[in-house]
N, C-alpha and C positions, 0 to 999 in steps of 0.2 A: 716609327713614324712613316706613314705612307706618303709618297710623293707622286704627283701626276704632272705631266707637262705636255701641252699641245704643240703640234708643229704642222706647218703647211703654208701654202701661199697666202700672202696678205692681200692680194688683188686677184679678182676673178672677173672675167667679162660676162655680160648677160648671155644666157643660153648655154654657157659652159658648165662643166662639172666641178664642184668643190670637193677636194679631198683633204681630209685632216687626219692626223694620227695622234694618239695619246700614249705616251710611254709611262708605264707604272713601275715605280721602284719600291723596294722593301715589302712587296706583296706579290702574290701570284694571281693572274686573272683566270687561271684554269681551275685552281682549287679554292675552297672556302665557300662561304655562304653569301657572297656579294654579287651585286650587279654593277655594271660599269656603263655610265650614262653620258649622253651628250645633251648639254643645255646651252641655249644661246640667249643673248640679250640685245635686241636692236636698240639703237640710240633713242633715249627718251622713253623706253618701254620696259616692261617687266621681263622676268625670266620666262623662257619657253622651253618646256621639256620636249626633246626631239625623239629620243629613243634610247634603248639600252641593250646590252648583251649580258647574259648571265654567265656564270662560271662554266656552266654546261655547254655554252655556245648558243643557246636559244636567244632569239632576238625579239624585241618589242619596239613598236613605233607609234608615234603620235598619228592618229587618223588623218590629220590634215597634211602630214608630210610623208606618209607611208609610201605613196606611189613614187616619190622622188628620192627616198632615203634607202641607204644600205649600210648596215653596220657589220663589220667583220673583225677578225682578230688574227694576229700573228703570235702564236704562243712562244715561238723560239725567241722573239724579241720582247715578249711580255707587253705587247702593244695591242690596242684596239683602234679601229679606224672608222671614219664616217665619210661616206660619199653622198653628195647631194647634187642631183642632176637638174638641168634646166634652171639654172640660177637666175633670179631676177633682182631688181634693186631692193625688194623687200627682204632679201636674204642677207643683206649687209648687217653685221652684228658682231659682238664679241662672243666667241664660241668657247665654252668651257667643257672639259671632261671631268667627271666626278665619280667617286665611289658611292654606292648605295648600300647601306648597311641596315637591314631590317632586324638584325639581332641586337642592336644597340639601344640607344635612348630614343623613345618615341618622340617624333618631332625633330629629330636630329639625324634623319636617315642619310642625308647627303653630308657625310662627315669629312670627306677630303675632296679638295678641289684643285684643279690646275690653276695657273695664274691667268688663263684666258688668252686667246689670240684674236686680234682684230682682223676681220675680213671685210674688205671693201669691194663693192661690185661697181664696176665702171667700164664703159666702152673705151 
């Protein structure tokens, strides 16, 4: 059973950088056929895919967030991280890290999720 857990500050000021980490247990982010993604959900809105990192280290970003996003990893800790610069009030959301499994059941690619972490943007 794969487990993911987000960590990071719950409060960020506008214009600052948001940094979040996701720790993965019972699986390796280096090996395998998976991608590791960041998804967020603003209050009252739907899920928004932000970006992902593959086991190879290749990264992919949502076009709307690419200029402000950076996903990296720390293989020694089996973690992958998200940095989002120039934060605004619109970035307030619950942030999830997920595993993406294209080798599993179609329609169920996002098979494991972290519990989510609330990020508030306020001066």
